[in-house]
NULOVO-869025 format. One record per residue (C-alpha): x, z, y; residue in one letter. Coordinates in steps of 0.02 Angstrom, whole numbers, plus 50000, padded with zeros to 5 digits. Example, Ala and Ser with C-alpha at 12.3 -4.5 7.8 and 13.67 -1.06 7.14 Angstrom:
2
<lolo east="50615" up="50390" north="49775" koldren="a"/>
<lolo east="50684" up="50357" north="49947" koldren="s"/>
END
This chain:
77
<lolo east="51056" up="49417" north="50254" koldren="m"/>
<lolo east="50963" up="49400" north="50089" koldren="n"/>
<lolo east="50816" up="49510" north="50035" koldren="q"/>
<lolo east="50916" up="49609" north="49906" koldren="q"/>
<lolo east="51045" up="49656" north="50040" koldren="a"/>
<lolo east="50908" up="49701" north="50162" koldren="t"/>
<lolo east="50818" up="49806" north="50030" koldren="a"/>
<lolo east="50976" up="49902" north="49988" koldren="s"/>
<lolo east="50992" up="49955" north="50172" koldren="q"/>
<lolo east="50819" up="50033" north="50172" koldren="k"/>
<lolo east="50790" up="50211" north="50130" koldren="s"/>
<lolo east="50685" up="50261" north="49979" koldren="r"/>
<lolo east="50545" up="50316" north="50097" koldren="a"/>
<lolo east="50548" up="50148" north="50185" koldren="e"/>
<lolo east="50542" up="50054" north="50022" koldren="q"/>
<lolo east="50401" up="50161" north="49958" koldren="e"/>
<lolo east="50303" up="50136" north="50119" koldren="t"/>
<lolo east="50322" up="49947" north="50105" koldren="e"/>
<lolo east="50272" up="49952" north="49923" koldren="n"/>
<lolo east="50114" up="50053" north="49962" koldren="e"/>
<lolo east="50072" up="49938" north="50107" koldren="a"/>
<lolo east="50087" up="49788" north="49995" koldren="n"/>
<lolo east="49979" up="49874" north="49863" koldren="r"/>
<lolo east="49844" up="49904" north="49992" koldren="l"/>
<lolo east="49849" up="49723" north="50043" koldren="r"/>
<lolo east="49826" up="49670" north="49864" koldren="e"/>
<lolo east="49679" up="49789" north="49845" koldren="q"/>
<lolo east="49597" up="49719" north="50000" koldren="v"/>
<lolo east="49623" up="49541" north="49939" koldren="d"/>
<lolo east="49541" up="49590" north="49772" koldren="s"/>
<lolo east="49398" up="49668" north="49866" koldren="a"/>
<lolo east="49370" up="49511" north="49965" koldren="l"/>
<lolo east="49359" up="49413" north="49805" koldren="l"/>
<lolo east="49234" up="49538" north="49738" koldren="a"/>
<lolo east="49130" up="49514" north="49896" koldren="v"/>
<lolo east="49131" up="49325" north="49877" koldren="a"/>
<lolo east="49085" up="49335" north="49691" koldren="a"/>
<lolo east="48903" up="49352" north="49660" koldren="r"/>
<lolo east="48884" up="49407" north="49483" koldren="s"/>
<lolo east="48778" up="49530" north="49385" koldren="p"/>
<lolo east="48929" up="49649" north="49385" koldren="d"/>
<lolo east="48947" up="49633" north="49576" koldren="e"/>
<lolo east="48891" up="49809" north="49615" koldren="i"/>
<lolo east="49012" up="49893" north="49496" koldren="e"/>
<lolo east="49150" up="49778" north="49556" koldren="s"/>
<lolo east="49121" up="49828" north="49735" koldren="l"/>
<lolo east="49123" up="50014" north="49693" koldren="h"/>
<lolo east="49284" up="49991" north="49596" koldren="t"/>
<lolo east="49361" up="49895" north="49739" koldren="a"/>
<lolo east="49309" up="50033" north="49862" koldren="a"/>
<lolo east="49386" up="50167" north="49750" koldren="d"/>
<lolo east="49549" up="50070" north="49733" koldren="r"/>
<lolo east="49564" up="50041" north="49921" koldren="i"/>
<lolo east="49533" up="50226" north="49953" koldren="e"/>
<lolo east="49674" up="50275" north="49833" koldren="r"/>
<lolo east="49792" up="50143" north="49902" koldren="a"/>
<lolo east="49755" up="50193" north="50080" koldren="a"/>
<lolo east="49786" up="50378" north="50040" koldren="r"/>
<lolo east="49951" up="50332" north="49955" koldren="d"/>
<lolo east="50003" up="50229" north="50106" koldren="l"/>
<lolo east="49960" up="50367" north="50225" koldren="a"/>
<lolo east="50062" up="50489" north="50120" koldren="d"/>
<lolo east="50210" up="50369" north="50117" koldren="a"/>
<lolo east="50200" up="50347" north="50306" koldren="l"/>
<lolo east="50200" up="50537" north="50334" koldren="r"/>
<lolo east="50352" up="50555" north="50220" koldren="q"/>
<lolo east="50441" up="50419" north="50314" koldren="l"/>
<lolo east="50398" up="50501" north="50480" koldren="a"/>
<lolo east="50466" up="50667" north="50416" koldren="q"/>
<lolo east="50624" up="50583" north="50355" koldren="q"/>
<lolo east="50653" up="50499" north="50522" koldren="r"/>
<lolo east="50616" up="50664" north="50611" koldren="r"/>
<lolo east="50770" up="50743" north="50535" koldren="t"/>
<lolo east="50946" up="50680" north="50584" koldren="p"/>
<lolo east="51008" up="50671" north="50404" koldren="e"/>
<lolo east="50855" up="50561" north="50358" koldren="g"/>
<lolo east="50918" up="50412" north="50457" koldren="l"/>
END
C-alpha cells in the first residue's frame, strides 16, 4: 500500500496528530542545532527554540486528546 492510500484511510484527527508529532520533531532538531552552534546570538536562539518546542508540544498534546476523544466514541472509528 502506498503512502497516499494509507493517508486516505487515516482520520483527520490521526493525520493532525502525526503532523503535530512531526512538527515537534522538527523543532527538537532545530533546538539541537542551536545547542551545537556557539554564536553571539546563541542565548536568543535557545530561548526561541524553547518557546517553539513548548508550542509544538502543547499542539501535539491537544491533537492527542482530540484523537483519544474521537476513538472513545463509536462513530469516531
